[in-house]
C-alpha positions as CSV (number, residue, x, y, z in Angstrom):
1,M,114.7,167.9,118.2
2,I,115.5,167.0,114.6
3,Q,118.6,168.9,113.4
4,S,119.2,167.5,109.9
5,L,118.0,165.0,107.3
6,N,120.4,162.3,108.4
7,E,118.3,161.9,111.6
8,L,115.2,161.1,109.6
9,L,113.7,157.9,108.2
10,V,110.8,157.9,105.8
11,I,109.0,154.6,105.4
12,S,106.4,154.1,102.8
13,D,103.8,151.5,102.0
14,I,104.2,150.3,98.4
15,D,100.9,149.5,96.7
16,N,98.6,152.5,96.2
17,T,101.0,154.7,98.2
18,L,104.4,154.7,96.5
19,L,103.1,153.1,93.3
20,S,100.0,151.8,91.6
21,V,99.8,148.7,89.5
22,P,100.2,148.8,86.5
23,E,101.3,152.4,86.3
24,A,104.4,151.8,88.6
25,I,106.3,154.5,90.5
26,P,105.5,158.1,89.5
27,A,108.7,159.9,88.2
28,C,108.5,162.6,90.8
29,N,108.6,159.9,93.5
30,R,111.7,158.4,92.0
31,E,113.6,161.7,91.7
32,M,112.7,162.9,95.1
33,I,113.7,159.7,96.8
34,R,117.1,160.0,95.0
35,L,117.5,163.6,96.2
36,F,116.4,162.8,99.8
37,N,118.9,160.0,100.1
38,R,121.7,162.0,98.5
39,L,121.1,164.8,101.0
40,G,121.4,162.4,103.9
41,G,117.9,161.2,104.6
42,H,116.9,157.6,105.0
43,F,114.2,156.0,102.9
44,T,112.7,152.5,102.8
45,V,109.4,150.6,102.4
46,A,106.9,148.6,104.5
47,T,104.9,146.1,102.5
48,G,103.2,142.8,102.4
49,R,105.3,141.9,99.3
50,T,108.0,139.3,99.1
51,V,111.8,139.9,98.5
52,A,111.4,138.9,94.9
53,S,108.4,141.2,94.4
54,V,110.2,144.2,95.8
55,R,113.5,143.7,94.0
56,P,112.5,144.9,90.5
57,F,111.7,148.3,91.9
58,L,115.2,148.7,93.2
59,K,116.3,149.5,89.6
60,E,114.3,152.7,90.0
61,I,114.8,153.7,93.6
62,E,117.4,153.2,96.4
63,L,116.5,152.0,99.8
64,S,118.9,153.4,102.4
65,A,117.6,151.3,105.3
66,P,116.2,147.7,105.6
67,A,112.7,147.1,104.3
68,I,109.8,145.7,106.2
69,L,108.4,142.8,104.1
70,Y,105.7,140.2,104.4
71,G,103.5,142.7,106.3
72,G,105.9,142.8,109.2
73,G,107.3,139.2,109.1
74,M,110.7,140.2,107.9
75,L,113.3,143.0,107.9
76,Y,115.4,142.7,104.8
77,D,118.6,144.6,103.9
78,F,118.6,144.8,100.1
79,N,122.1,146.5,100.1
80,K,123.6,143.4,101.7
81,D,120.9,141.1,100.2
82,I,120.3,139.4,103.6
83,P,117.4,139.1,106.1
84,V,117.9,141.1,109.3
85,D,115.0,139.6,111.3
86,V,112.4,137.0,110.4
87,T,109.2,135.7,112.0
88,F,107.5,132.6,110.5
89,I,103.9,131.6,110.8
90,D,102.8,128.5,112.8
91,K,102.3,126.0,110.1
92,I,100.1,123.7,112.1
93,S,97.6,126.5,112.8
94,A,97.9,127.9,109.3
95,K,97.1,124.5,107.7
96,A,94.1,124.1,110.1
97,A,92.8,127.5,109.2
98,L,93.3,126.9,105.5
99,R,91.5,123.6,105.5
100,D,88.5,125.1,107.3
101,L,88.5,128.2,105.0
102,L,88.8,126.2,101.8
103,A,86.1,123.8,102.9
104,A,83.7,126.7,103.7
105,F,84.7,128.8,100.6
106,P,85.9,126.5,97.8
107,R,86.4,129.3,95.3
108,V,89.0,131.3,97.4
109,G,92.6,131.1,96.2
110,A,95.5,130.8,98.6
111,E,99.1,131.9,98.0
112,I,101.7,130.7,100.5
113,M,105.0,132.6,100.7
114,T,107.8,130.3,101.9
115,D,111.4,130.6,103.2
116,S,112.8,129.4,99.9
117,G,111.5,132.5,98.2
118,R,109.1,130.4,96.1
119,L,105.4,131.1,96.0
120,Y,103.0,128.1,96.3
121,V,99.4,128.5,95.1
122,V,96.7,126.2,96.6
123,N,93.3,126.3,94.8
124,P,94.2,128.9,92.1
125,N,91.5,131.2,90.9
126,E,91.1,134.3,88.7
127,Q,92.5,136.6,91.4
128,T,95.6,134.6,92.1
129,V,96.3,134.5,88.3
130,R,95.9,138.2,88.1
131,H,98.1,138.9,91.1
132,T,100.9,136.7,90.1
133,H,100.8,138.1,86.5
134,E,100.8,141.7,87.7
135,E,103.8,141.2,90.0
136,S,105.6,138.8,87.6
137,L,105.7,136.1,90.3
138,D,106.9,132.6,89.6
139,Y,104.8,130.1,91.5
140,V,104.0,126.4,91.9
141,V,100.5,125.0,92.0
142,C,100.2,122.2,94.6
143,D,98.1,120.6,97.3
144,L,98.2,122.1,100.8
145,D,100.2,119.2,102.3
146,D,102.8,119.5,99.6
147,V,103.9,123.1,100.4
148,P,107.4,122.7,101.8
149,G,109.6,124.7,104.2
150,E,108.8,127.5,106.6
151,W,106.0,129.9,105.7
152,H,106.1,133.7,106.0
153,K,102.4,134.2,105.5
154,V,99.3,133.1,103.5
155,L,97.4,135.4,101.2
156,L,93.8,134.6,100.4
157,A,92.6,136.1,97.1
158,D,89.1,136.5,95.6
159,S,86.7,139.3,94.6
160,A,85.7,141.8,97.2
161,A,82.2,140.3,97.4
162,A,83.5,136.8,97.8
163,L,86.0,137.8,100.6
164,A,83.3,139.5,102.7
165,P,82.0,136.3,104.2
166,V,85.6,135.1,104.6
167,Q,86.3,138.1,106.8
168,Q,83.1,137.3,108.8
169,F,84.4,133.7,109.2
170,A,87.7,135.0,110.5
171,Q,85.9,137.2,113.1
172,E,84.1,134.1,114.4
173,H,87.1,131.7,114.5
174,S,90.5,131.9,116.1
175,Y,93.6,129.8,115.5
176,E,96.6,129.6,117.8
177,N,99.6,131.9,117.0
178,L,98.1,133.6,114.0
179,Y,95.7,136.4,113.1
180,F,93.8,137.6,110.0
181,L,94.5,140.8,108.3
182,P,92.7,142.6,105.4
183,T,95.3,144.1,103.1
184,N,93.2,145.0,100.1
185,S,89.6,144.7,99.0
186,V,90.6,141.5,97.1
187,Y,93.2,140.1,99.6
188,F,92.9,138.8,103.1
189,E,95.9,137.4,104.9
190,L,96.9,134.9,107.6
191,M,99.8,136.3,109.6
192,P,102.1,135.2,112.4
193,K,100.9,136.5,115.7
194,G,102.8,139.5,116.7
195,A,104.2,140.2,113.2
196,T,102.8,143.6,112.1
197,K,104.2,146.6,110.3
198,G,104.1,148.4,113.6
199,T,106.1,145.8,115.6
200,A,108.6,145.6,112.7
201,L,109.0,149.3,112.7
202,K,110.1,149.2,116.4
203,R,112.7,146.6,115.5
204,L,113.8,148.7,112.5
205,S,114.1,151.8,114.7
206,S,116.4,149.8,117.1
207,W,118.4,148.4,114.2
208,T,119.0,151.8,112.6
209,G,119.4,153.8,115.7
210,I,116.8,156.3,114.4
211,A,114.2,157.1,117.1
212,L,110.6,156.4,116.4
213,E,109.8,160.1,116.9
214,N,112.1,160.9,113.9
215,I,110.3,158.4,111.6
216,Y,107.7,159.5,109.0
217,A,105.4,156.6,107.8
218,V,103.1,156.9,104.8
219,G,100.2,154.5,104.0
220,D,96.8,154.1,102.6
221,Y,95.0,151.1,104.0
222,Y,93.8,149.4,107.2
223,N,96.9,147.2,107.4
224,D,99.0,150.4,107.6
225,I,97.3,151.9,110.6
226,E,99.6,150.3,113.3
227,L,102.6,151.4,111.3
228,L,101.3,155.0,111.1
229,R,100.5,155.0,114.8
230,T,103.9,153.6,115.8
231,A,105.9,156.1,113.8
232,G,106.4,159.6,115.3
233,H,104.6,161.0,112.3
234,G,101.8,159.3,110.4
235,I,101.1,160.6,106.9
236,A,98.1,159.5,104.8
237,I,98.4,159.3,101.1
238,G,95.5,161.3,99.4
239,N,93.7,158.1,98.2
240,A,93.8,156.5,101.7
241,V,90.7,155.2,103.3
242,A,89.0,157.5,105.8
243,E,90.1,155.5,108.8
244,V,93.8,156.0,107.9
245,K,93.4,159.7,107.4
246,L,91.8,160.0,110.9
247,V,94.9,158.6,112.6
248,C,97.4,160.7,110.6
249,E,98.8,164.2,111.3
250,R,98.5,165.2,107.6
251,T,97.4,164.1,104.2
252,V,99.5,164.4,101.0
253,L,98.6,164.1,97.4
254,P,97.2,160.8,96.0
255,C,99.6,158.0,95.0
256,T,99.5,158.7,91.2
257,D,100.1,162.4,91.8
258,G,103.3,161.8,93.8
259,G,102.2,162.1,97.4
260,V,105.4,160.5,98.6
261,A,107.4,163.1,96.7
262,E,105.4,165.9,98.3
263,L,106.3,164.6,101.7
264,L,110.0,164.2,100.9
265,Y,110.2,167.7,99.4
266,S,108.6,169.2,102.5
267,L,111.2,167.5,104.7
268,I,114.1,168.6,102.5
269,K,112.9,172.2,102.7
270,Q,112.5,172.0,106.4
271,F,115.6,170.1,107.5
272,S,118.3,170.4,104.8
273,K,121.2,172.8,105.4
């Protein structure tokens, strides 16, 4: 039984849930996050973004618990500026999958997120240029065999129409120790096996000591479904796809109207003393 806000954790997806690009975070979300934290609640994010991609938003909001990054591949404590838990992708399998995919679909762009924090782009295209520009990401263009270090994940980018056969390819092929994940109509990812937002939430629950039944998760897309099912309370943002709304206990306002703020305000009213 929840007695106060300090027993609660709210975790939000970023893109099209907490914010929309290029509009950024609605002012009501920013203010309600500050109030929720000040009154003792805990707020953080779960995203496929990198450390560098999330950091600029911390000028506007405060995270009072470690964030789930790389789609579940990392827990990162921005207050201490250190990773808490990391899972890397199997590079041998990832390279094999990329070679097969790029041979079959030569126009698809690939962004590889590495342990150095640097982004490497193999086979750049219009969508990789747009993505890196929108998120102000520094990157290096290189050949696949020249990408160094450990890899967090691989993001495949192209138009929705061009990615449709890529997703079909993924359903027909398997690679050891990795899986494919659609994260947007124009993004399709290669992830480490076992690294999901849902499994990361379980680790975060253990790390914070906040029980899963006291966690509210907010999301909008297919890659959020496991997170929403794992949390004690799954909340769909108003612009979420139908499948997300079906697994959630309630739906709040759309992203641009401040759905996250609506949720936080309702929790403040219910549990603040």
